[in-house]
C-alpha positions as CSV (number, residue, x, y, z in Angstrom):
1,M,0.0,0.0,0.0
2,A,1.4,3.4,-0.8
3,G,0.5,7.0,-0.9
4,P,2.0,9.6,-3.2
5,Q,5.8,9.4,-3.2
6,T,8.8,11.3,-4.3
7,A,11.4,8.7,-5.1
8,T,14.4,11.0,-4.6
9,E,13.4,11.7,-1.0
10,R,12.7,8.1,0.1
11,K,15.1,6.6,2.6
12,P,16.0,2.9,2.7
13,I,13.2,0.9,4.3
14,P,14.4,-1.6,6.9
15,D,14.4,-5.2,5.9
16,H,12.0,-6.2,8.7
17,V,9.2,-3.9,7.4
18,P,6.6,-5.8,5.3
19,P,5.9,-4.1,2.0
20,E,2.2,-4.0,2.7
21,L,2.8,-1.8,5.7
22,V,4.7,0.9,3.8
23,Y,2.6,4.0,3.3
24,D,4.1,7.3,2.3
25,A,1.5,9.5,4.0
26,Q,3.8,12.6,4.0
27,V,2.2,13.8,7.2
28,T,3.6,17.3,8.1
29,D,4.8,18.3,4.7
30,G,2.9,16.6,1.8
31,A,0.9,18.7,-0.7
32,E,-2.4,16.9,0.1
33,F,-1.8,17.1,3.8
34,L,-1.2,20.8,3.6
35,L,-4.5,21.5,1.9
36,A,-6.5,20.5,5.0
37,P,-4.3,18.8,7.6
38,H,-6.9,17.7,10.1
39,K,-9.3,16.3,7.5
40,Y,-6.3,14.5,6.0
41,M,-5.3,13.0,9.3
42,A,-8.9,11.9,10.1
43,E,-9.1,10.2,6.8
44,L,-5.9,8.2,7.3
45,H,-8.1,5.8,9.3
46,D,-9.8,5.0,6.0
47,K,-6.6,4.8,3.8
48,A,-3.7,3.5,5.8
49,P,-3.0,0.5,8.1
50,P,-3.5,1.3,11.8
51,I,0.3,0.9,12.1
52,Y,2.2,1.8,9.0
53,Y,5.8,2.6,8.1
54,D,6.4,6.0,6.6
55,P,9.6,5.9,4.6
56,G,10.4,9.5,5.4
57,S,11.9,12.4,3.5
58,E,14.7,14.9,3.8
59,H,12.6,16.6,6.5
60,R,11.6,13.6,8.6
61,P,13.1,10.2,9.3
62,G,11.5,6.9,8.3
63,A,9.3,5.8,11.2
64,W,6.4,3.6,12.3
65,Q,3.2,5.7,12.6
66,L,0.5,4.9,15.1
67,L,-3.0,6.0,14.2
68,K,-5.0,4.2,16.9
69,Y,-5.7,5.8,20.2
70,E,-5.0,2.6,22.2
71,D,-1.6,2.1,20.5
72,A,-0.5,5.7,21.1
73,Y,-1.7,5.5,24.7
74,F,0.5,2.4,25.2
75,A,3.5,3.9,23.6
76,L,3.3,7.2,25.6
77,R,3.1,5.2,28.9
78,R,5.8,2.6,28.3
79,P,9.2,4.3,28.5
80,E,10.8,0.9,29.0
81,Y,10.0,0.2,25.3
82,F,9.7,3.8,23.9
83,T,12.4,6.2,24.8
84,T,12.3,10.0,24.1
85,F,16.1,10.3,24.0
86,G,17.3,11.9,20.8
87,T,13.8,12.5,19.4
88,G,14.0,16.3,19.5
89,P,14.1,17.6,15.9
90,F,16.3,20.6,16.5
91,P,19.9,20.9,15.1
92,R,22.6,20.3,17.7
93,D,26.4,19.9,17.5
94,P,27.2,16.2,17.9
95,N,30.6,17.3,19.5
96,D,28.8,19.5,22.1
97,Y,25.5,17.6,22.4
98,W,22.9,18.7,24.9
99,R,19.6,17.0,25.7
100,I,16.3,18.7,25.5
101,L,15.1,18.6,29.1
102,P,12.9,17.1,30.4
103,L,11.6,15.8,27.0
104,E,14.6,13.6,26.2
105,V,14.9,12.1,29.7
106,D,13.1,8.9,30.7
107,P,11.9,7.9,34.2
108,P,13.1,7.9,36.9
109,D,15.3,10.9,36.2
110,H,12.6,12.7,34.3
111,R,10.7,13.4,37.5
112,K,13.5,15.4,39.2
113,Y,13.7,17.8,36.3
114,R,10.0,18.3,35.9
115,A,9.7,19.0,39.7
116,L,11.5,22.3,39.1
117,V,8.7,23.8,37.1
118,D,5.6,21.9,38.2
119,P,4.8,24.4,41.1
120,L,4.5,27.2,38.5
121,V,2.0,25.3,36.3
122,T,-0.3,23.6,38.8
123,P,-4.1,24.2,38.3
124,K,-4.0,26.5,41.3
125,A,-1.1,28.5,40.0
126,I,-2.6,28.8,36.5
127,M,-6.0,29.8,37.9
128,A,-4.3,32.7,39.7
129,M,-3.5,34.0,36.2
130,E,-7.1,34.1,35.0
131,G,-7.7,37.8,35.7
132,R,-4.6,39.0,34.0
133,I,-5.3,36.8,30.9
134,R,-8.9,38.3,30.7
135,V,-7.5,41.8,30.9
136,L,-5.0,41.0,28.1
137,A,-7.7,39.5,25.9
138,N,-9.9,42.6,26.2
139,D,-6.9,44.9,25.7
140,L,-6.3,43.1,22.4
141,L,-10.0,43.2,21.5
142,D,-10.1,47.0,22.2
143,N,-7.5,47.4,19.4
144,I,-9.6,45.6,16.8
145,V,-13.3,45.5,17.6
146,D,-14.2,48.8,16.0
147,K,-12.1,48.1,12.8
148,G,-14.4,45.5,11.5
149,E,-11.5,43.3,10.5
150,C,-8.2,41.8,11.7
151,E,-5.6,39.3,10.9
152,F,-6.4,37.0,13.7
153,A,-3.1,35.1,13.8
154,K,-1.1,38.3,14.2
155,D,-3.5,40.6,16.1
156,F,-4.9,38.1,18.7
157,G,-4.0,34.4,18.2
158,R,-0.3,35.1,18.7
159,Q,-0.5,38.0,21.0
160,L,-2.5,36.4,23.8
161,P,-0.8,33.0,24.4
162,V,2.7,34.2,23.5
163,G,2.3,37.3,25.7
164,V,1.0,35.2,28.7
165,F,3.8,32.7,28.1
166,L,6.5,35.3,28.1
167,D,5.2,36.8,31.3
168,L,5.3,33.3,32.9
169,M,8.9,32.8,31.7
170,G,10.0,36.3,32.8
171,L,11.0,37.3,29.3
172,P,10.3,40.6,27.5
173,R,7.1,40.9,25.5
174,N,8.7,43.5,23.3
175,M,10.9,40.7,21.7
176,M,7.8,38.7,20.8
177,D,8.2,39.2,17.0
178,E,11.9,38.0,17.2
179,F,11.0,35.0,19.3
180,V,8.2,34.0,16.9
181,R,10.6,34.4,14.0
182,W,12.9,32.0,15.7
183,A,10.1,29.5,16.4
184,M,9.1,29.6,12.7
185,G,12.6,29.0,11.6
186,L,13.0,26.0,13.9
187,L,9.6,24.4,13.5
188,H,8.4,25.3,10.0
189,A,11.2,26.5,7.7
190,Q,11.9,23.0,6.3
191,D,15.4,24.3,5.5
192,K,18.4,22.9,7.5
193,Q,20.5,26.0,6.9
194,I,17.8,28.3,8.2
195,A,17.3,26.0,11.3
196,I,21.1,26.0,12.0
197,Q,21.3,29.8,11.7
198,V,18.3,30.4,13.9
199,M,19.6,27.9,16.5
200,G,22.8,29.9,16.7
201,E,20.8,33.1,17.4
202,V,18.6,31.4,20.0
203,T,21.7,29.9,21.7
204,V,23.4,33.3,22.0
205,Y,20.2,34.9,23.4
206,L,19.3,32.1,25.9
207,N,22.9,31.9,27.2
208,K,22.7,35.6,27.9
209,V,19.3,35.2,29.7
210,I,20.6,32.3,31.7
211,A,23.6,34.4,32.9
212,E,21.2,37.2,33.9
213,K,18.8,34.9,35.8
214,R,21.7,33.4,37.6
215,A,23.0,36.8,38.7
216,N,19.5,38.2,39.5
217,P,17.0,35.4,40.4
218,D,13.3,36.2,40.2
219,E,10.0,34.4,40.6
220,F,9.5,33.4,37.0
221,L,9.9,30.1,35.1
222,V,13.4,30.6,33.5
223,S,14.8,31.6,36.9
224,A,13.3,28.5,38.5
225,I,15.1,26.4,36.0
226,V,18.4,28.2,36.0
227,N,18.7,28.3,39.8
228,G,17.0,24.9,40.4
229,K,18.7,21.8,41.8
230,P,17.1,18.6,40.4
231,G,17.6,15.9,42.9
232,G,19.5,18.3,45.1
233,E,22.3,18.8,42.6
234,P,22.9,21.9,40.4
235,M,22.6,21.3,36.7
236,S,25.5,21.5,34.3
237,D,25.6,24.3,31.7
238,R,24.4,21.9,29.0
239,E,21.5,20.7,31.2
240,T,20.4,24.2,32.0
241,F,20.5,25.3,28.4
242,G,18.6,22.2,27.2
243,F,15.9,22.8,29.8
244,V,15.5,26.6,29.1
245,F,15.5,26.0,25.4
246,F,12.7,23.4,25.6
247,V,10.3,25.5,27.6
248,F,11.2,28.5,25.5
249,I,10.4,26.9,22.1
250,A,7.5,24.8,23.4
251,G,5.6,27.9,24.5
252,L,5.8,30.0,21.3
253,D,3.8,28.0,18.8
254,T,1.4,25.3,20.1
255,V,-1.5,27.4,21.6
256,F,-1.0,30.0,18.8
257,A,-1.5,27.3,16.2
258,T,-4.4,25.8,18.1
259,L,-6.3,29.1,18.3
260,N,-5.8,29.7,14.6
261,N,-7.3,26.4,13.7
262,M,-10.2,26.9,16.0
263,W,-11.0,30.4,14.7
264,V,-11.0,29.3,11.1
265,W,-13.6,26.7,12.1
266,L,-15.6,29.2,14.1
267,A,-15.6,31.7,11.2
268,E,-16.9,29.0,8.9
269,N,-19.6,27.6,11.3
270,P,-21.9,30.4,12.6
271,D,-24.5,28.0,13.9
272,R,-21.9,26.2,16.1
273,R,-20.5,29.5,17.2
274,Q,-24.0,30.5,18.3
275,E,-24.3,27.1,20.2
276,I,-21.3,28.1,22.2
277,I,-22.8,31.5,23.0
278,D,-26.2,30.1,23.9
279,N,-24.7,27.5,26.3
280,P,-22.1,29.4,28.4
281,D,-22.0,26.7,31.2
282,N,-20.8,24.1,28.7
283,I,-17.6,26.0,27.9
284,N,-15.2,23.4,29.4
285,N,-16.7,20.7,27.2
286,V,-16.4,23.0,24.2
287,V,-12.7,23.6,24.9
288,E,-12.1,19.9,25.3
289,E,-13.9,19.0,22.1
290,L,-12.1,21.6,20.0
291,L,-8.8,20.5,21.4
292,R,-9.6,16.9,20.3
293,V,-10.6,18.0,16.8
294,F,-7.7,20.4,16.4
295,T,-4.8,18.7,18.1
296,V,-1.6,20.2,16.6
297,T,1.4,18.1,17.6
298,F,2.9,14.6,17.3
299,S,4.9,12.5,19.7
300,G,8.1,10.7,18.6
301,R,9.9,7.9,20.3
302,T,12.7,5.3,19.6
303,L,12.3,1.7,20.5
304,T,14.8,0.4,23.1
305,Q,13.9,-3.2,22.5
306,D,11.8,-5.2,20.0
307,C,8.1,-4.7,20.4
308,E,5.0,-6.2,18.8
309,I,1.7,-4.2,18.5
310,R,-1.3,-5.5,16.5
311,G,0.9,-8.3,15.2
312,V,3.4,-5.7,13.7
313,Q,7.0,-6.5,14.5
314,M,9.0,-3.4,15.4
315,K,12.7,-3.6,16.1
316,K,15.0,-2.0,18.6
317,G,16.2,1.3,17.2
318,D,13.1,1.9,15.0
319,K,11.6,5.4,15.2
320,V,7.9,5.5,16.2
321,T,5.5,8.5,15.9
322,S,2.1,8.7,17.6
323,V,0.1,10.7,15.1
324,L,-1.9,12.4,17.9
325,P,-4.4,14.4,15.7
326,A,-5.3,11.1,14.0
327,C,-5.5,9.2,17.3
328,N,-8.1,11.7,18.5
329,Y,-10.3,10.8,15.4
330,D,-10.3,7.1,16.4
331,E,-13.9,5.9,16.0
332,E,-13.4,3.1,18.6
333,I,-12.8,5.8,21.3
334,F,-14.8,8.8,19.9
335,P,-17.8,7.6,18.0
336,N,-18.7,9.8,15.0
337,A,-15.2,11.3,15.6
338,R,-15.3,13.7,12.6
339,E,-18.3,15.4,14.0
340,V,-17.8,18.3,16.4
341,N,-20.0,17.4,19.4
342,F,-19.9,19.7,22.4
343,N,-22.0,17.2,24.4
344,R,-19.6,14.3,23.8
345,P,-19.0,12.1,26.8
346,R,-15.7,13.1,28.4
347,K,-12.8,10.8,27.7
348,P,-9.1,11.6,28.0
349,I,-7.9,13.2,24.7
350,L,-4.3,13.0,23.4
351,A,-3.9,16.7,22.5
352,F,-1.2,17.0,25.2
353,A,0.3,13.6,24.6
354,G,0.3,11.5,27.8
355,G,2.2,9.6,30.4
356,V,5.2,11.1,32.2
357,H,5.9,13.4,29.2
358,S,2.4,14.9,29.1
359,C,2.5,18.6,28.3
360,M,3.5,20.8,31.2
361,G,1.4,23.7,29.8
362,A,-1.9,21.8,29.4
363,H,-3.7,23.6,32.3
364,L,-2.6,27.0,30.9
365,A,-3.5,26.1,27.3
366,R,-7.0,25.1,28.4
367,L,-7.5,28.3,30.4
368,E,-6.3,30.5,27.6
369,I,-8.6,28.8,25.0
370,K,-11.5,29.1,27.4
371,I,-10.9,32.8,28.0
372,C,-10.3,33.5,24.3
373,L,-13.7,31.9,23.4
374,Q,-15.6,33.7,26.1
375,E,-14.2,37.2,25.6
376,W,-14.0,37.1,21.8
377,L,-17.6,35.8,21.4
378,K,-18.9,38.3,23.9
379,R,-17.6,41.2,21.9
380,I,-17.4,39.8,18.3
381,P,-20.1,37.2,18.1
382,D,-20.6,37.4,14.3
383,F,-17.6,37.1,12.0
384,T,-16.4,35.4,8.8
385,L,-13.3,34.7,6.9
386,T,-12.5,37.8,4.8
387,P,-14.0,37.1,1.3
388,G,-11.4,35.6,-1.1
389,T,-9.4,34.1,1.7
390,K,-7.5,30.8,1.1
391,I,-6.3,29.2,4.2
392,E,-2.7,27.9,3.9
393,Y,-0.9,25.8,6.4
394,Y,2.7,25.7,7.7
395,P,4.6,22.4,7.1
396,G,6.3,21.0,10.2
397,G,5.6,19.4,13.5
398,V,3.0,21.9,14.7
399,V,-0.1,22.1,12.6
400,G,-1.6,25.5,12.0
401,P,-2.6,28.0,9.4
402,K,-0.3,30.8,8.3
403,S,-2.9,33.5,8.3
404,V,-6.5,33.9,9.4
405,P,-8.0,37.2,8.1
406,L,-11.4,37.9,9.6
407,S,-14.2,40.4,8.9
408,W,-17.3,41.5,10.9
């Protein structure tokens, strides 16, 4: 079985992979994928084996792809089989290698790193931010509501979550555009040289920030990492950089992309938008359902030993990707999964991965989305995509549209 292929980009397929399980889905960068990514990933359940081998391209390694919720759930929670070590996609000098912490550390060591930041992202700590987030949402709306139009991605979808995140990190909001440029270069450029150049710029900046936070500690997230002692021991310079880099890059694109996806859908579905307005007490279910439908990330692992799932033999050293957006369209878990149902019985979704490596920012993301929906729909209840708009999507490991022009 095979999807569209580009022969010059195909990597050698391991001998143990049966030909019938090879499917070149081109998730993250294929032309068909980029036309409508979430529709494409939902339809993979109709086209591809539940576990298939994607031969990869110059932008992504060959890897097993898991489409079923149950299989991803297993992989995310079995670090004795599926390690995160070396799975980060960012360019690093092999002669001066640093791990992306705590992402690329398995239990039991993972816990001691995560404990440094968990107190700042507990539900209680995040709820204490609600008032400030609502003020920011309305400040942004003040700037656009009377104009009758905006570029949502630039004027609201980026400003709110990235602004909140930079405040949490203790980093300057006035550098937001530069930070986002770096995130685009590392996550979406699809050009190795651009990624290397951007990584150099990020490295210089973050090393400066680390030195400043070491000299002048504060109550924010970067300082908690820089001055933290996981397991009672200070971190090495490489560990500190790898940890600060991870939280920095992780906070710049995911909620931004999620909001952009959601607002395209809201603009195209006025009846469902009105349903949200008419049922304000159901807002938490609305947030969860939209997160299920518009999951934006994937979760990569490497097998530490041979493993069999659904009769598929995978070998030690194989790369494995849980296609989380597709997993959240699994009909066995979410009946009528391609329907947006705000009254769907609550089941755990995989929008934030799972297991020990579940997203540290999940509570904050949910609160931000909730506030954005409430405050936007209160002040701009009726809006559409600007006539003539064609939504285009970034390639890469975070799925979201490039631009969302709106009119009202």
